[in-house]
N, C-alpha and C positions, 0 to 999 in steps of 0.2 A: 158386611154389616145387614142385619135383617130386613127385611122388605116390610114396609107397614102392610096388614091383614084388613085394611078398609074395601069396602064392596061388598058384594053378595055373598053370603056364608055357602056353605054345602049344603046344610040341610035346613035353612031358615033362619033359626036364630043363633047367636054365639053359644048358648048353651047346650042347644042341640048338635051343633058342630063338635063341640069339647067332647060330649058324651059320644060322638061318632066316632071319633078320633080315638077315645081310649079304648073303644070296644076294638078297632081295627088293630091297635097296639098288641091288646090281648090276644087276639087271633095270630097276630104274625110272631109271637113269643111261643105260642102254643105249635101252631105248625111250622115255623122256620120260614113260610114265604107265603105269601098271598096273591092273589091276581086281583086288579081292582082298576080304577080308572086312572089317567096320569095325574090329573089333578087332585086326587084323594090321596095318591102316592107320595106326592110332592108335599102335602099339607102334614102326611103321616110322619116322614123322616125325620124332622126335627123331635117330635114328639118321643118316638121310639128310641131316638139315639140318647136323648136326654134321661131317660128312663133307664137304659143300658149303664149310663155313665152312674148313675146314682146304684146300679146293682153292683157296679165295681169297685164301689166304695165298701160296701157290704155289713156297715155297721147297722143298728137298731134304727138309728134316726132315718136313714135312708132307705131302709124297707118300710117303715111308716109312711113317707113321701111316697113311695111307689104305689102303697096300698091305697095312698088317695085317688090314685086315677085308675089303678086296675084294681077291680073289685073281687076278681076271683082269685081266691089264695094258693089254689094249685098253681096256677099261672106264675104267679109272684116268686112261689119257690122256685119253680123251674126257673126263672129268670135270674136267680141267685145262686142256685147251686150249679146250673149245668151251661147257661150261656155265659155268664160274667166269668169263669175260669177260663172259658176258651177266646175271650176277646181281653184277657187280662193285660197282655204287653202290645195292645191295639191302642193307637194316640187318639184315633178316632175313625168316623167312617165304617160304623158298624152295620149299616143296611146299603143295600145295591138296588136300583131301579133300573130294570130293563123295558123297554117299550116292545110290546108284543103285536100291535096292530090295531084294527078297529073292530068294535063289536058289533055282530050281527045284526040286531035290532034297530038300533040308533045312530050306527056309526062313529059312537063315542070312543076314542081313543083311549086303549088298556094298557097296563103296565104291569109288571111282576115286581112287587118289591120283597127282597129278602134278607137274610141276615148274614154276614158275611163271618163266617165263623173258620176260615183258614188260619192256618197258623200264620204269625208274622215272620218273613224273613228280614234280620237286619241286613241294612245297606252294607255292602262289603267294602265301599269306598271310606267311609268314616274308621271303620276298624285299620283299614292299611294306614290311614294318614295317622292314628293314635301309634300303630305299632313302629311305622317310620319315625316319628318324631322320639319315641323311648329308645329307638336304635342309634339316632344321633347325639342325644344328649350324652350318653357317657362316652361316646366317640371324642367330643368336644372337650368335655373334661379333662381326660387325659392328655389331650394335645397343650391345654393350657397349665397343668401341673407341672410337667417338664420344664419349660422355659422359665417358669416363675420360682422355681427351686434351683436353676442354674443362675440366675440374676437377681437372687434376693438382697445384695448388698448393693448393689449398683444402683438402684432407683433410691435407696435411701439418700445416697450421698447427693444424688443428682436433685431431690425434692427440695431439700431447704434452698439451693441456688436458685431454681424456677422460681419458689415462691417471691421471694423480696422483687425479682424482676417482674413478676403479674401484678403486684401490687404498685410498683412506680408505674407501668403502664396504665393501671386503672385510676389512678391519682392523676395520671397527665390527661386523659380523657375526660374526668371531672373538672379538670380545670378549663379546658377547651368549651366544653359545653357552658360553663359558668361566663365565660366569655361573648 
């Protein structure tokens, strides 16, 4: 659930903060990692991840939506042609924030925010489960087929005898409930 963004802005007003975050995102896509304060990195992360999600879509409307925020066409081109294919199979988490210590001058907490461009390794647990289910299913079918072939006539003979007995029991239960 998103947190409300009330309170002091990073640079003064909301428009200035939006411009700063868009420029930070542009620098992040250009250099793949940037060092900034922890607060700016945490505010930049959802903005950058949303832009990468648009780039993964890759259509013209997505490109135009990204161009609203990032004004440098070369950065947008790099985002769509180089970064988006690298994170194509990643479901989310396109950025990583690593705390690096404190700035010398004013002791502000610093962090590095970087793009996660490593290929995604699928979890082997899910693959094993689907393989195991696929292997068990044919084994069960073969077991069920052999008894059914042997006893095809017997259930047909028993079925009519069981049906009236079940109807009689249902009728008796209805009468008991009515009383």
